[in-house]
C-alpha positions in Angstrom: -14.2 43.9 -8.4 -12.7 41.0 -9.7 -9.7 41.2 -7.5 -12.4 41.4 -4.6 -14.0 38.2 -5.8 -11.0 36.3 -6.3 -9.7 36.9 -3.1 -13.3 36.1 -1.1 -13.7 33.1 -2.8 -10.2 31.9 -3.6 -10.5 31.7 -7.4 -10.8 33.7 -10.7 -14.0 35.2 -10.7 -14.6 36.9 -13.8 -16.9 39.7 -14.3 -19.0 41.3 -17.4 -20.6 44.5 -17.1 -23.2 44.9 -19.1 -25.0 48.1 -19.5 -28.6 48.6 -20.9 -29.9 51.8 -22.5 -33.3 50.7 -21.3 -34.6 50.4 -25.2 -36.9 47.7 -26.2 -35.6 47.0 -29.7 -33.0 44.4 -29.1 -33.7 42.4 -32.7 -30.0 42.8 -33.3 -29.0 40.9 -29.6 -31.5 38.9 -29.2 -31.0 34.8 -29.1 -34.3 32.9 -30.8 -36.3 31.4 -27.8 -37.5 28.5 -27.1 -41.2 26.7 -26.6 -41.9 27.9 -22.8 -40.9 24.9 -20.9 -44.2 22.8 -19.3 -44.1 21.4 -16.5 -43.7 17.8 -16.2 -46.9 15.6 -14.9 -46.7 14.6 -11.0 -45.4 10.9 -10.6 -49.1 8.5 -10.3 -48.6 7.3 -6.9 -50.5 4.0 -5.9 -52.1 4.9 -2.2 -52.5 1.0 -1.5 -49.3 0.9 -1.4 -48.6 3.3 1.2 -48.0 1.9 4.6 -49.4 3.7 7.8 -46.2 4.7 10.6 -45.8 2.2 13.4 -47.4 4.1 16.5 -44.8 2.1 18.7 -42.0 4.0 16.9 -42.8 7.5 18.2 -42.8 10.7 16.7 -39.8 12.3 14.9 -39.9 14.8 17.8 -39.6 11.9 20.4 -36.7 10.3 18.7 -35.0 14.0 18.5 -35.6 14.4 22.6 -34.0 10.8 23.3 -31.3 11.6 20.4 -30.3 14.5 22.9 -30.7 14.3 26.4 -31.6 17.1 28.1 -33.0 18.7 25.2 -35.9 20.7 26.0 -39.0 21.7 23.6 -40.4 25.3 23.2 -43.4 26.2 21.7 -43.4 28.6 18.9 -45.7 31.9 19.9 
C-alpha cells in the first residue's frame, strides 16, 4: 500500500494499520480528553458602517458577461 501511495503522490506516505476489536474498554490506551471546544462568539458588526452597493457598477453577473464576450446565461432548472 505504501508503494502505491508513494507512486501516486511522489513521496513516502507511511501507513499504520490499527485493528479495533470493538471492545469499549480502552482505559489503558485512552488519551486524556480535553474539555469540549466552545465555539467563539461571532464578531460584532457595526451595521451603520456598511454601505449600499453602487447600482451603476452593475451586478456580478453583468460584470462576468462583459468580461467574457459571447458568454450566455443559462437558467438552472
